[in-house]
N, C-alpha and C positions, 0 to 999 in steps of 0.2 A: 503494499499500500503507499502510495508517494504523499508528500505533504505540500499542499496547495497555499502559498501565501495569496492574502488580498488584503486591498485596503477596504473598508467600510465606512462611510461617511453616516456621523452623527449630529444631532444638534450640539452647539455648543454647550447650552444649559446642560445637557444632559451628562455631556463630559464632566463638567462641573460636579454635579452629583456622585458619579463614579469615581472620583477622584477622593469623596469622603472618606469611602471605605474599601479601596481597591484590592485590600487580601480578605473581604467577606464575601465569598462566592454566591451565598443566597443573596446578598444586596445586589450585585453586578448583574447574575442571572435575571434576577425580578425586574432589573431595568432594561437590558437588551433583548430577552428573549420571550417567545411563550411557548408556553410548555407543551410537548408533544405527546403522543397518545400511546404508551407502551404496548396496548393490547392489538392495535392496527399497525405498529411498527412506524409509527410517525413520528420522525426526530422533530425536535425543538426548531422554531423558526424566529426570525427576528420580530421583535415586538412593532406595535404601530408605532412604539414612540422612535424607533429608529427607522421607520418605513416611509414616513411622509412628513414633508415641513409642514409648522404651523404659521407662516404665512399666508396670508389672503393671496386668494388669485391675483387681485391688482397690483400688491406690492412684489408678487414674483415676475409677473408682465415688466414691471420697472426695473427689475434687476436684470433680465435677459436680454440684455441688449446687444451683446457681441454680435457684430454682422456677419463672420464667417459661417456659424451654424445655428440652425433654427432648431427649438425645443417646442414640443406639444404642452397642452395644458398639462397633461400628466406626467410628462417628463420633467418638467419644471415643478410639481409638487411630489414626485417620488425622490429619495433619499438615494446615491446612488451606490456602487462597488465598482471593484477596479480589480480583476485577476491580475497577477503578477507572474502567472506560467508555473512551473511543478518545479519544488526545491531540487537542486541549487542554482535553477536558471537566475542570473542576474536580473535587476529591474532594469531591462533594457530602455525605456524611455527616459528612466533617470539618468541614465549612463549618457544618453545621445544629449539629451538637456544641458548636462554640465561640461560635454566635452565642445559643444558648439557655443555654450556662453562663456566666451574667454576671447580676450581681445586677438587672438589669432584664431583666424578663421579656418576651419576644418572642411575639407572637401566632403559634403554630404551627398553628391552624385552617385558613388557606390552605394551608400546606404539604403538610397531612396531608388536604386536601379531594380528594373526588372528580372535581370540576371541573377539567379540563385548564388552562383558562385562570386561575382561582386560584391554582393550583399555581405557573403559570409566573410569574405578577407576582409571588408570594410569595417565590419561591425569588430574583428579581432583587435583593431587599433584604437575603435572607440572604446572597448570595454577594461583596456589598458588604464584609462583615465580613472584614479582614484573618484569615488563618490561619497560624499558625508549626506545622509538623507536624514531629516530630522524626525528620528524617532524617538520619543521621549519614553522612559520608564514610568511605570505606574507610581512606586515607592521604592525607597532603600533602605534596607536596614545593613549599617556598618559600610561596607564599601561595595556590597552587592545590590544589585537590581535588579527589580519583579517588574514582572507584567500584572494583569488583572488576573484574580483568581476566578475561575470559572467550573462548574460542573458539567458542563453542556460538552458531548461528544465533540472534541475537536484538539489540535493539538497546544493551544494557547492562543491568548492575545497578549501579544508580548509589549506593546506600548501604543502610543499614540501620536497625533500631530495635533498642534493648537489652528484655531483660525488664521493668527498670524501666518505659521509656516505654510499653510495653503495657500494663501496671498502671497508669499513669498515664492514659492513652486509657480503660481499662474503668472508673476511679473517675469519670471525666467523663460516661461514658455513666450510671452509676448515679444520680449528683447530677442529670442530665438527667429521668432517670425519675422520681426523687424529687421534681422541681421541679414536673413537670408532671403529677400523678397523673391529673388528668382525661384526658390525651392517651397515657398509657404504653401501653395495651395496643394503641393506635392506632400507635404508634412501633414498637413490638416488630415488628407484623405487617407494617408497611412497610419496616423496614432490618433484617428477621431475617436476610439474608446476613450483613450488617454487624456485626450482635449477636454472631450465632454465632460469627463469624471471631474477634472479641477475645474473648469468654468462653474459647473454646479454647484460645486462645495462652495465656491468663492461667492458667487450669486446669492445663496442662500445662507450665507455666513456661517459655515458649518466647521466644525472639527473632525478626524477621523481616527480610525483605530488600525492598528495592523495584525491580522486575524489568521491563523493556520488552520486550516483545514486537513 
């Protein structure tokens, strides 16, 4: 069985509540999950509190103004999630952003190529760039950092990112698109899921969790 890391968007106010008792699995699970049904084999799912925004439709429409992607009313309301592949795959998009958001321009033609061999060769160079992802631990005991405790069957909730962290990530996306106008449309097309996720988080003023299933 593999491990599948993902980011899960949550309201910033809910993150504040989670951090009150991060080592209390009953508290954490009560905020994040709906109970499953052991008799039918139904696993716990995300609660309503982490599934939909509490902002009004009018407020959401005023926030989703980025001209390069459109969001339906349902997409604006629903809190997002972003799969990161299978462990130990890198966070490809974060590597791309960190490599591209430097004073030295990189050649994105290979990464965006339709040729698989060209893409693989380009990615080998991209992932050599060290990446510092703003993933904060839930609490610390001495020198040891911990994530959120949970009894839900998953590998864990290792940490979180704040609204400010996600806003910073969105700022990096916009800088990269502005720095490479000749590739901007192709970047949006190839990494639409990632860009939609970060724009949704920022538009709703959300935080997120790092979960591994």
